[in-house]
DRENPA-3360 file (N, C-alpha, C; in nm, 2 decimals, always signed):
BEGIN
1 = MTTRSDFK = -0.78/+2.25/+0.65/-0.69/+2.19/+0.71/-0.68/+2.04/+0.72 ~ -0.62/+1.98/+0.69/-0.59/+1.84/+0.72/-0.62/+1.78/+0.87 ~ -0.66/+1.62/+0.90/-0.67/+1.64/+1.01/-0.59/+1.50/+1.03 ~ -0.54/+1.45/+0.91/-0.42/+1.33/+0.92/-0.29/+1.39/+0.99 ~ -0.26/+1.35/+1.12/-0.15/+1.41/+1.17/-0.01/+1.32/+1.10 ~ -0.06/+1.22/+1.02/+0.10/+1.17/+0.99/+0.13/+1.26/+0.85 ~ +0.04/+1.29/+0.79/+0.03/+1.41/+0.67/+0.11/+1.53/+0.72 ~ +0.03/+1.59/+0.84/+0.07/+1.70/+0.90/+0.24/+1.70/+0.92;
9 = TIVRARMA = +0.29/+1.56/+0.99/+0.42/+1.54/+1.02/+0.50/+1.58/+0.89 ~ +0.46/+1.52/+0.78/+0.56/+1.51/+0.66/+0.55/+1.67/+0.59 ~ +0.43/+1.73/+0.62/+0.44/+1.90/+0.55/+0.54/+1.93/+0.65 ~ +0.52/+1.93/+0.77/+0.62/+2.02/+0.86/+0.77/+1.96/+0.84 ~ +0.79/+1.84/+0.82/+0.96/+1.81/+0.76/+0.99/+1.86/+0.63 ~ +0.89/+1.89/+0.57/+0.94/+1.95/+0.43/+0.92/+2.11/+0.48 ~ +0.85/+2.17/+0.55/+0.86/+2.30/+0.58/+1.00/+2.34/+0.64 ~ +1.04/+2.25/+0.72/+1.17/+2.27/+0.78/+1.27/+2.26/+0.70;
17 = RTGENYTT = +1.26/+2.15/+0.59/+1.37/+2.13/+0.50/+1.40/+2.26/+0.39 ~ +1.26/+2.29/+0.36/+1.29/+2.39/+0.23/+1.26/+2.55/+0.29 ~ +1.22/+2.56/+0.39/+1.19/+2.69/+0.44/+1.02/+2.77/+0.36 ~ +0.96/+2.69/+0.34/+0.83/+2.67/+0.27/+0.71/+2.70/+0.39 ~ +0.61/+2.79/+0.34/+0.51/+2.78/+0.45/+0.43/+2.68/+0.43 ~ +0.34/+2.68/+0.55/+0.24/+2.52/+0.55/+0.19/+2.50/+0.41 ~ +0.08/+2.62/+0.39/+0.02/+2.60/+0.26/+0.10/+2.56/+0.14 ~ +0.23/+2.62/+0.13/+0.32/+2.59/+0.01/+0.38/+2.43/+0.02;
25 = ARAALELD = +0.41/+2.40/+0.12/+0.46/+2.27/+0.17/+0.34/+2.17/+0.13 ~ +0.22/+2.18/+0.18/+0.13/+2.08/+0.15/+0.08/+2.08/+0.00 ~ +0.11/+2.21/-0.07/+0.03/+2.20/-0.19/+0.15/+2.11/-0.27 ~ +0.28/+2.12/-0.26/+0.36/+2.07/-0.34/+0.37/+1.90/-0.30 ~ +0.35/+1.89/-0.18/+0.32/+1.72/-0.12/+0.20/+1.66/-0.21 ~ +0.10/+1.75/-0.22/+0.01/+1.69/-0.29/+0.02/+1.64/-0.42 ~ +0.08/+1.77/-0.50/+0.14/+1.76/-0.63/+0.19/+1.64/-0.66 ~ +0.30/+1.63/-0.57/+0.39/+1.49/-0.57/+0.31/+1.38/-0.56;
33 = REAARIAH = +0.22/+1.37/-0.47/+0.14/+1.27/-0.46/+0.06/+1.21/-0.58 ~ -0.02/+1.32/-0.63/-0.11/+1.31/-0.76/+0.02/+1.25/-0.85 ~ +0.12/+1.31/-0.90/+0.20/+1.28/-1.00/+0.26/+1.13/-0.97 ~ +0.28/+1.10/-0.82/+0.31/+0.94/-0.82/+0.20/+0.87/-0.85 ~ +0.08/+0.89/-0.79/-0.04/+0.80/-0.84/-0.07/+0.79/-0.97 ~ -0.05/+0.88/-1.05/-0.07/+0.88/-1.21/+0.05/+0.78/-1.27 ~ +0.19/+0.81/-1.24/+0.28/+0.72/-1.27/+0.23/+0.57/-1.24 ~ +0.20/+0.56/-1.12/+0.19/+0.42/-1.11/+0.06/+0.36/-1.15;
41 = ERLIRPHV = -0.02/+0.41/-1.19/-0.14/+0.38/-1.28/-0.09/+0.36/-1.43 ~ +0.01/+0.44/-1.47/+0.04/+0.41/-1.59/+0.10/+0.28/-1.63 ~ +0.17/+0.27/-1.50/+0.26/+0.13/-1.51/+0.19/+0.00/-1.53 ~ +0.08/+0.00/-1.44/+0.01/-0.11/-1.43/-0.12/-0.14/-1.54 ~ -0.13/-0.04/-1.60/-0.27/-0.03/-1.65/-0.23/-0.15/-1.79 ~ -0.12/-0.14/-1.85/-0.11/-0.26/-1.96/-0.14/-0.40/-1.90 ~ -0.09/-0.40/-1.80/-0.08/-0.56/-1.72/-0.23/-0.62/-1.65 ~ -0.32/-0.53/-1.64/-0.44/-0.53/-1.58/-0.55/-0.54/-1.66;
49 = EGAGEHLR = -0.68/-0.60/-1.63/-0.80/-0.56/-1.66/-0.89/-0.52/-1.50 ~ -0.98/-0.46/-1.52/-1.07/-0.43/-1.40/-0.98/-0.32/-1.30 ~ -1.04/-0.35/-1.21/-0.97/-0.25/-1.08/-1.05/-0.31/-0.96 ~ -0.96/-0.24/-0.85/-0.99/-0.29/-0.70/-1.01/-0.44/-0.68 ~ -1.17/-0.46/-0.64/-1.14/-0.61/-0.59/-1.16/-0.69/-0.73 ~ -1.21/-0.63/-0.84/-1.19/-0.68/-0.97/-1.08/-0.70/-1.05 ~ -0.97/-0.67/-0.98/-0.84/-0.67/-1.07/-0.80/-0.80/-1.10 ~ -0.75/-0.82/-1.23/-0.72/-0.94/-1.26/-0.59/-0.89/-1.36;
57 = LLRIPARR = -0.49/-1.00/-1.33/-0.35/-0.94/-1.41/-0.35/-1.03/-1.53 ~ -0.34/-0.97/-1.65/-0.36/-1.03/-1.78/-0.21/-1.12/-1.79 ~ -0.11/-1.05/-1.74/+0.04/-1.13/-1.71/+0.09/-1.05/-1.64 ~ +0.22/-1.12/-1.58/+0.32/-1.10/-1.50/+0.39/-0.99/-1.57 ~ +0.42/-0.87/-1.51/+0.53/-0.78/-1.58/+0.63/-0.85/-1.59 ~ +0.71/-0.83/-1.71/+0.87/-0.90/-1.70/+0.95/-0.80/-1.64 ~ +0.95/-0.66/-1.65/+1.03/-0.55/-1.61/+0.96/-0.52/-1.48 ~ +1.12/-0.53/-1.37/+1.05/-0.48/-1.26/+0.98/-0.39/-1.17;
65 = RPRFAVLL = +0.99/-0.28/-1.23/+0.92/-0.12/-1.21/+0.79/-0.19/-1.22 ~ +0.70/-0.19/-1.35/+0.60/-0.26/-1.36/+0.51/-0.37/-1.24 ~ +0.64/-0.45/-1.27/+0.58/-0.57/-1.16/+0.58/-0.54/-1.00 ~ +0.65/-0.47/-0.96/+0.65/-0.39/-0.83/+0.54/-0.30/-0.80 ~ +0.49/-0.25/-0.91/+0.37/-0.17/-0.90/+0.28/-0.27/-0.90 ~ +0.24/-0.36/-0.96/+0.15/-0.46/-0.93/+0.14/-0.52/-0.77 ~ +0.26/-0.55/-0.74/+0.27/-0.61/-0.60/+0.23/-0.50/-0.49 ~ +0.24/-0.35/-0.51/+0.17/-0.28/-0.43/+0.00/-0.30/-0.44;
73 = ELLARFVP = -0.04/-0.33/-0.56/-0.18/-0.34/-0.58/-0.23/-0.44/-0.53 ~ -0.13/-0.56/-0.51/-0.19/-0.69/-0.46/-0.17/-0.66/-0.28 ~ -0.08/-0.58/-0.23/-0.05/-0.55/-0.11/-0.17/-0.51/-0.04 ~ -0.25/-0.43/-0.12/-0.37/-0.35/-0.06/-0.47/-0.44/+0.00 ~ -0.45/-0.58/-0.07/-0.55/-0.68/-0.02/-0.54/-0.73/+0.12 ~ -0.42/-0.72/+0.19/-0.42/-0.75/+0.30/-0.42/-0.66/+0.38 ~ -0.43/-0.70/+0.55/-0.44/-0.58/+0.62/-0.34/-0.61/+0.74 ~ -0.30/-0.48/+0.74/-0.15/-0.49/+0.84/-0.19/-0.51/+0.98;
81 = GETYTETQ = -0.13/-0.58/+1.03/-0.13/-0.64/+1.17/-0.22/-0.78/+1.18 ~ -0.25/-0.83/+1.08/-0.33/-0.93/+1.09/-0.23/-1.04/+1.02 ~ -0.23/-1.18/+1.09/-0.15/-1.29/+1.01/-0.26/-1.38/+0.96 ~ -0.19/-1.45/+0.82/-0.26/-1.50/+0.75/-0.19/-1.65/+0.71 ~ -0.21/-1.74/+0.72/-0.16/-1.89/+0.66/-0.12/-1.87/+0.52 ~ -0.05/-1.98/+0.47/-0.01/-1.99/+0.34/-0.14/-2.00/+0.26 ~ -0.24/-2.10/+0.31/-0.38/-2.10/+0.21/-0.46/-1.97/+0.18 ~ -0.46/-1.90/+0.30/-0.53/-1.80/+0.28/-0.48/-1.68/+0.21;
89 = VNAILRPV = -0.32/-1.67/+0.19/-0.27/-1.59/+0.12/-0.26/-1.61/-0.04 ~ -0.27/-1.75/-0.06/-0.31/-1.79/-0.19/-0.44/-1.79/-0.26 ~ -0.52/-1.78/-0.14/-0.67/-1.74/-0.15/-0.73/-1.60/-0.20 ~ -0.62/-1.51/-0.15/-0.62/-1.37/-0.19/-0.58/-1.32/-0.32 ~ -0.45/-1.42/-0.38/-0.37/-1.40/-0.46/-0.49/-1.44/-0.59 ~ -0.53/-1.57/-0.57/-0.58/-1.66/-0.66/-0.66/-1.58/-0.77 ~ -0.74/-1.50/-0.72/-0.82/-1.44/-0.84/-0.78/-1.32/-0.89 ~ -0.65/-1.30/-0.88/-0.56/-1.19/-0.93/-0.48/-1.28/-1.04;
97 = HDDVAYLR = -0.46/-1.37/-1.03/-0.36/-1.44/-1.15/-0.36/-1.61/-1.08 ~ -0.32/-1.70/-1.17/-0.31/-1.82/-1.13/-0.17/-1.87/-1.03 ~ -0.07/-1.81/-1.07/+0.05/-1.85/-1.03/+0.09/-1.78/-0.87 ~ +0.00/-1.80/-0.81/+0.00/-1.75/-0.66/+0.14/-1.74/-0.60 ~ +0.20/-1.88/-0.62/+0.33/-1.90/-0.56/+0.45/-1.79/-0.61 ~ +0.44/-1.74/-0.74/+0.52/-1.67/-0.77/+0.50/-1.53/-0.72 ~ +0.35/-1.47/-0.72/+0.36/-1.39/-0.64/+0.37/-1.34/-0.52 ~ +0.34/-1.46/-0.44/+0.38/-1.49/-0.30/+0.53/-1.44/-0.26;
105 = RELIDYRL = +0.58/-1.52/-0.35/+0.77/-1.52/-0.33/+0.82/-1.34/-0.37 ~ +0.73/-1.28/-0.46/+0.78/-1.16/-0.49/+0.74/-1.08/-0.39 ~ +0.61/-1.08/-0.34/+0.58/-1.01/-0.21/+0.70/-1.02/-0.09 ~ +0.72/-1.12/-0.09/+0.82/-1.16/+0.01/+0.98/-1.11/+0.01 ~ +1.02/-1.12/-0.13/+1.14/-1.09/-0.17/+1.17/-0.92/-0.16 ~ +1.05/-0.87/-0.19/+1.04/-0.74/-0.21/+1.03/-0.65/-0.07 ~ +1.02/-0.76/+0.04/+1.00/-0.74/+0.20/+0.85/-0.62/+0.21 ~ +0.75/-0.71/+0.14/+0.60/-0.62/+0.17/+0.55/-0.69/+0.26;
113 = LERDALGT = +0.58/-0.86/+0.22/+0.49/-0.94/+0.33/+0.60/-1.01/+0.38 ~ +0.61/-1.06/+0.54/+0.68/-1.11/+0.60/+0.63/-1.28/+0.64 ~ +0.74/-1.34/+0.67/+0.68/-1.50/+0.72/+0.77/-1.56/+0.81 ~ +0.72/-1.67/+0.89/+0.81/-1.75/+0.99/+0.82/-1.86/+0.93 ~ +0.89/-1.92/+0.99/+0.93/-2.07/+0.98/+0.79/-2.17/+0.98 ~ +0.69/-2.15/+1.04/+0.58/-2.19/+1.04/+0.48/-2.19/+0.93 ~ +0.52/-2.11/+0.85/+0.40/-2.07/+0.69/+0.34/-1.95/+0.75 ~ +0.36/-1.88/+0.86/+0.28/-1.74/+0.87/+0.30/-1.64/+0.83;
121 = YWVAPRPP = +0.20/-1.56/+0.76/+0.25/-1.43/+0.70/+0.18/-1.30/+0.73 ~ +0.23/-1.21/+0.71/+0.17/-1.07/+0.74/+0.27/-0.95/+0.68 ~ +0.18/-0.86/+0.67/+0.24/-0.72/+0.61/+0.37/-0.67/+0.70 ~ +0.46/-0.62/+0.64/+0.58/-0.58/+0.69/+0.55/-0.46/+0.78 ~ +0.56/-0.47/+0.91/+0.51/-0.34/+0.99/+0.60/-0.21/+0.96 ~ +0.72/-0.21/+0.89/+0.73/-0.07/+0.86/+0.78/-0.09/+0.68 ~ +0.78/+0.03/+0.62/+0.81/+0.01/+0.48/+0.99/-0.01/+0.51 ~ +1.03/-0.08/+0.36/+1.17/-0.15/+0.39/+1.26/-0.04/+0.35;
129 = VREGNEAQ = +1.38/-0.06/+0.38/+1.47/+0.05/+0.32/+1.51/-0.03/+0.21 ~ +1.48/+0.11/+0.09/+1.54/+0.05/-0.04/+1.65/+0.15/-0.10 ~ +1.78/+0.08/-0.11/+1.89/+0.12/-0.19/+1.93/+0.08/-0.31 ~ +2.03/+0.15/-0.38/+2.06/+0.13/-0.52/+1.96/+0.07/-0.62 ~ +1.97/-0.03/-0.70/+1.87/-0.08/-0.80/+1.74/-0.09/-0.76 ~ +1.73/-0.13/-0.61/+1.58/-0.17/-0.58/+1.52/-0.05/-0.56 ~ +1.55/+0.04/-0.50/+1.51/+0.17/-0.50/+1.47/+0.28/-0.63 ~ +1.54/+0.23/-0.74/+1.49/+0.28/-0.85/+1.36/+0.24/-0.91;
137 = ETGDWERI = +1.38/+0.06/-0.89/+1.26/-0.02/-0.93/+1.14/+0.02/-0.86 ~ +1.14/+0.06/-0.75/+0.99/+0.09/-0.63/+0.93/+0.24/-0.66 ~ +1.02/+0.29/-0.71/+0.93/+0.45/-0.74/+0.89/+0.50/-0.63 ~ +0.81/+0.62/-0.66/+0.75/+0.70/-0.58/+0.65/+0.69/-0.50 ~ +0.56/+0.59/-0.56/+0.42/+0.57/-0.51/+0.45/+0.49/-0.40 ~ +0.52/+0.38/-0.36/+0.55/+0.35/-0.23/+0.59/+0.39/-0.11 ~ +0.70/+0.53/-0.15/+0.71/+0.61/-0.04/+0.60/+0.67/+0.01 ~ +0.51/+0.69/-0.06/+0.41/+0.80/-0.05/+0.27/+0.73/-0.01;
145 = WLPEFLVA = +0.23/+0.60/-0.07/+0.12/+0.52/-0.02/+0.16/+0.44/+0.09 ~ +0.26/+0.34/+0.07/+0.31/+0.24/+0.19/+0.27/+0.28/+0.33 ~ +0.36/+0.41/+0.38/+0.29/+0.44/+0.48/+0.20/+0.47/+0.57 ~ +0.11/+0.53/+0.46/-0.03/+0.55/+0.49/-0.12/+0.43/+0.49 ~ -0.10/+0.34/+0.41/-0.15/+0.20/+0.41/-0.13/+0.15/+0.55 ~ +0.04/+0.13/+0.60/+0.05/+0.07/+0.70/-0.04/+0.15/+0.84 ~ -0.03/+0.29/+0.83/-0.10/+0.38/+0.93/-0.23/+0.32/+0.97 ~ -0.32/+0.32/+0.83/-0.42/+0.31/+0.83/-0.47/+0.17/+0.88;
153 = GERASD = -0.39/+0.05/+0.83/-0.41/-0.05/+0.91/-0.41/-0.09/+1.04 ~ -0.29/+0.01/+1.11/-0.28/-0.03/+1.25/-0.42/+0.03/+1.29 ~ -0.47/+0.14/+1.26/-0.60/+0.19/+1.32/-0.73/+0.12/+1.29 ~ -0.71/+0.01/+1.18/-0.82/-0.05/+1.17/-0.80/-0.15/+1.28 ~ -0.71/-0.20/+1.32/-0.67/-0.32/+1.40/-0.70/-0.30/+1.54 ~ -0.67/-0.17/+1.56/-0.72/-0.13/+1.73/-0.85/-0.15/+1.75;
% end
């Protein structure tokens, strides 16, 4: 049995919605997660080399869905709850691609990072609500990965 209370809450919500037992609901959610992870990796694979800290963008994807998948990879380099100057944000993004201004704007436009008038940046505290075309562009990996990333960041900063 999992010790992650956030995942247990999601499993119980599925149980209430579908009438499945805990084991069935959990297995279905884990399959959904694995399928979303595989789809995410397929989207970014043609545009990057390396992985993790050594990830380097070969090119910024022109299509929105792969571009957003790359942005999620970049977001993982930030720590939820911490604040960053523009210089620090640029230093985090520069090893990935030289066009840091574009990447920074895209992270802001998709509401993954927020900023104030003084040039301070931080990871958005909650997953953004996506509707219409934006919901289609972002895919399932954001829905699955981003809440876990934000919760893990909150625990690390406590």
